[in-house]
N, C-alpha and C positions, 0 to 999 in steps of 0.2 A: 469760771469760764476760763478754758484753755487759751494758751497764747497763740495757737494756730487758728483758733476760731474768732478770738478779738482781731488777729490781723486780717482775718478773711473779710471782716464785717467793716473794718476800717478802710479795707481796699475797695469794697462795695459802696460806701458812703462817699469815698472820694472820687470813684467813677461817675458816681450821681451828681456830685458837685460840679465836676468835669463837663459833664453832659449839658448841665443847665447852662455854664457860662458859654460854651460854644453854643447853644441853641440860642441863646440871648442876643449874642454878636451877629451870629449868621443870619438869625430871623430878623433883626433890627434893621442890619443894613441889605439883606440880598433876599429876604423873603424864603429863606431855605431853613431846613433843620440840619442838625449834625449829621443825621442819617442820609438826607439827601447829597450834602457835600461829599460825605464818603463815597457814596454810589458815583457820584459824578467825577470825583477824583479818581477813581479806579477807572472809569471809561476814560478819562483824559490820559491814563498812563497806558492804555491798550493800543496797540498798533492801529494807525488810523483813525483813533477815537472810538472804536467800537469793537463789541464782543457779543459773541453769542449770550443769549440771555441766560442759559443753562449754565454756561461757564463764569458769568457774573454772580449769579446765585452761589455758585461753589466756593468762589474767590471770596464771596462777602459772607460766607457761612449763613447765608439765608435758603428759604425753600424757593423754589421756583414762583409759588404764589406770592410770596413774600417780595421778591423782587418785582414783579408784576405791580402789586401794589404801590411799591415805592418809585417805579418809573410813570406810572399813570398821570400823577399831578405834574411831574416833570415834562412830560410830552405836551399836557395841557398847556404850560407855560411857554413851551416853544425852546426848552433847552436839551431837550431828547427828541430824537426820532425813531421810529420802528422801521427796519429795513430788512424785507425778504432776501433769503438766499437766492442766487439766481439759478443754483443747481438743484436744490432741494427745497420744496415749499414747506417742508415741516419746520424748517430751521428759520429762526428769526433773529436779528440782531439788534441791539440797543446800540445807537450811535450818538454823540454829540452834535447839535447843530453848530454852526458858526457861532450863533448868539450862545449857545450853552458854553462853548470854549472861551469865549470872550468873558463871559460872565465866571466861568469857573477860575481864570486868572485873576478876577478880581476877589472872589471868595477866597482864593488860595492865601492871597496878602492878608486879608482879615483874618483867616485862621493862624497863620504865621504870628501877626501880631497877637493874638488871643494866647496861644501858646509862649511866645516870649514874656507876655505878663503874668502867667502863670508861673512861670521858672524864673522869676526875674530876682534881682538883689543879691545880696550877701548870704541869704537863707539857701539859695540854690546854685552853688558854685557847678561848673561844667562838669566836673568829674562826678557830682553826685546825680545830675541828670542823665549822664552817660551810664552810671551804675544801676539808676532805678530802671531805664530801659532793658539793660541785661537781665534784671531780676524778673521783669514783666515779661520779656523773651521766654524765661526757663516757665513762667507759667501758662503760655501758651499766647502771650500777646505777640502779635506780628505788626509792624509798621505798613504804611497804605501799599508798600509793593508787594506784600504776604512774607516779607523776610524780619 
């Protein structure tokens, strides 16, 4: 096995372990998955807490139908609402509700704690965490703001 393949497979396994860890904490405390949280976080960072659904799909690198599937349960539990565009009936916005904003704040605290736990202790000095972020960016990984 080549070093490049071994590294890629290790990265995939590490990503799977991280998703499981975040899913367990977010689901256990807030009833949402990491994918739900990521979608809500992006909406929370948008001006006015809302985005056109097509822009949300592009930002999250999902298909339009993927965003629709992701938003549906969040709409059902009252975290997100659908808003029509007053000037163009073909355009729909996804917007955080007041409950969604409040719950997102709580979820963000949980996600921050989870990330701090992952990168805690002497095994993860701040310089290593920053270096890993840089390497992941080179692979195309971006932060929640797309940078």
